[in-house]
N, C-alpha and C positions, 0 to 999 in steps of 0.2 A: 091876395088865394097862394102864389108863387113864392111869398118871404114863408107864408105858415106852414107847407109843404118843405121848403128848406130845411125850417132848421131842426123838424125831428129827424129828418133825413142825417142831417150833421150827428147829430146828438148820438144816433143810433148805432154811427160810424164809428163817433170816437170812444164809446161804450166796447164795442167790440174789441176795438184798437186797444183800449185798457186791458181787455178781460185777455187776451191773447199775452200782452206784456207780462201782466202778474202771471199768468199760468206758464208761460218759459220760465220767470223769474225762481217759481214754485220747483220747478222742474229742475232747473237748475242748482238751485238750492239742496234740493234732495239728490242728486248725482253729487253733488261736490261733499254730501254728507256722508251718500256712500262710499265715495273715495275715499274720504278721511277715516273713518270708521276699517273698511279694506285696507290702507297703509297702517294702520295703526294695529290691526290684526296682524300682519306681515311684520311689522315692527316686533311685536310682541312673539311671533314664532321664532323670528331669527334670534333673539334675547332668550328663548327656551333655550332653542338650539345652540347656540355658543355656551348658553350655561350644562348645559347635558353634556357634551364635548367637554368642558374645562373640569367639570367633575369626574368624566371618565379617563378622561389623562391624568388626572390628578391621582385617581386611585391605585390605576397602572404604575406610577411613580410609585406611588405610597408600596404596594406590593413588590414590587422591583425592589425595594429602598429594603423592605424588610426580609426579603429571601436572602440581599445579601449579606445584610448583616448575620442573620445566622450562619450556622456549621455549617456544612455541605456535611449533610449524612455518610458515615464510614460503610464502606460496604463491607459487607459479612462472607464477602468470597473469599477465600484462602488464595496467593499467590502459588504461580502452577510450581510446583519444585522445577530447578531448572530448564526456565523460561530464557533466561538469561545466555546468551552465548558465552562458550567460556574463554580463557584470556588466551589458551592454546589449540591448535590446529593439525589434522591432519590433510594433507590436499589430494587426492587420488587423480593420478593426471595422465594423456595419454596425447604422441606427439607422434609427427610424420616420420618416415625412416625408408631408407634404402628401397626398403621391400615389404616386410608385413605392419609397420610401426613399432614403437615403444609403447609400457606403461612401466608407472614408477611413480614413488610419491614422494610431496614437498611435506616437512614436515618442521613445526617451530614456535614461536612467538610472537601474537599477534599484534605487541607493540614494537616489534622488531624486524627491519628489513632486510636480514641474514636469513636463509631457510637454509636446511638441512636436506639434501637429496638423497634418497633410497632406490637402487632395480638390481635388474639383474640382469647383466649382458653378457654376451662373449666376450671373454680376453682374446684382444690381436687383430686381426684382417678380415677379410671378406674368408679366405681361407676358413678360420677357425669356425664363423659363421656359418657355410657350408658344412663342415663335417659336424656343428651341433643338431644337424638333422637324422643322424644316423647314429652316433656316438655320445656321449659326456665329452664336454670339452669345458678349460678354465673357465672362471668366471671374473665377472668386477661387480660389483654392489655397490658403487659410488656412482657419482654424477656422471653421465657420460654425453657427449655432443649434444647438444639441440634442448637439454633438459631444462635449459635456465632462460630459452629465447622465446617468449611470447610467440613471435609468429611461427613456430610450427605445431602450436598447443592446437589439438582437434576436441580433447573432452579434458573435461576437470566435472571434481564432485569435492568438496570441502565441507569437512566434519569437525566439529570444534568440542573439545574437551576445558575439564577441569583441572588443575594443578596435579591432583594427585594421582588421577587416570593420566594426565598425559605422562607423568614419571612412569608411569605401568608399558605405556602404549609404547614411551619412545625407548625403553632399556629391550623393548620387544622387539622395537625394528633394529636394534645393535646387535642383541643376540643372530636375528636372523639375517642379519650381514654377514655378521662372523661364521656363523655354521651352513654358509650357502657358498663353497668354494665349485660348485661346477654348473653347468648350465645346460639344458638340451632344451630344442624346440619341441617337444611330444610332449616331456615331462613337467622338465622343472625349466620352467620358463620366466616371464616376464609377468604374464596375467596371474601365472600361478603366484609370485611372489606377494605382489599387492593384493592379492585374495585372501593369501595367509595374516595380510596386516588387518585386515577388514576384520574376517573370520574370529582375531583375536580381540577386536572391538566392540563383535556382537552384532555384526552387522552380516546379512545375507548377502550369497556369495555367487554370480554365472559361476558356467562350464571356464577352463582354463582354454580352452580352445578358442575361445573369438579372438576377433581380432583387438587391439587393444584400444580402438576409439569405443565399436561398439562394447564391450568389455566394463567400459569405465560408464557410457552410457547406463549400460544395465543396472550396473550396481548401484547407480542412483537410482533408476525407476522403482529395482526391488525393493529398495528402503525410503521409497516414498521423499524421497528429494530430501528426507531427516536432516537434517543440521548439528544437532547436538545429541552426546554420546555419552551415556555413564557407563561404566564396567560396573558389571558384578561383583559382589561381594565373595564368588564362588571360586573368577580368574585368578 
């Protein structure tokens, strides 16, 4: 009786174990299949992504190459007249002095270091300068002490000219030097002298009674910092 009961129990136990083992293998196989499919899908997705990136890159290179191979479109805008600075200049300058200061001009060619200087000052010593506040005194119209020294400079406004205009302006400066034999602190002074030059060039000018430094700065401001001057044909 005991042997008959034991055998069916063993068979049942063996069958149960076999069923569990088969179930595990089936689940493992299914899991492997899922993993394999997922892995395959990931590989396919990665390949597609690489392919798309390569295609995009090739398209970008092709478009850039095509753009480079085509000539650049020409601008329909006409170049502005007088947009380039001329080879000549007039530089309105101010420097320190013992009392009021002094205004004068540099003029010349941009490619040359040598400059010409023009300005109106009283000739002689301090006494001549003091007399110039009450009467006319003899003048000088060339370079004076400190005109070439950058450490004395307090203001500067440079404008550029083409060659034909420069010839006319430089000739006017020479004429003004030759026709200014006297100096007066109130009437014919250094600021009025450079103001005559600026006016001949078609620039707006401040009042002559300003200090030289203020005069040059105001001259620049009134003309908007304009750097290129073209003389009118009427001058």
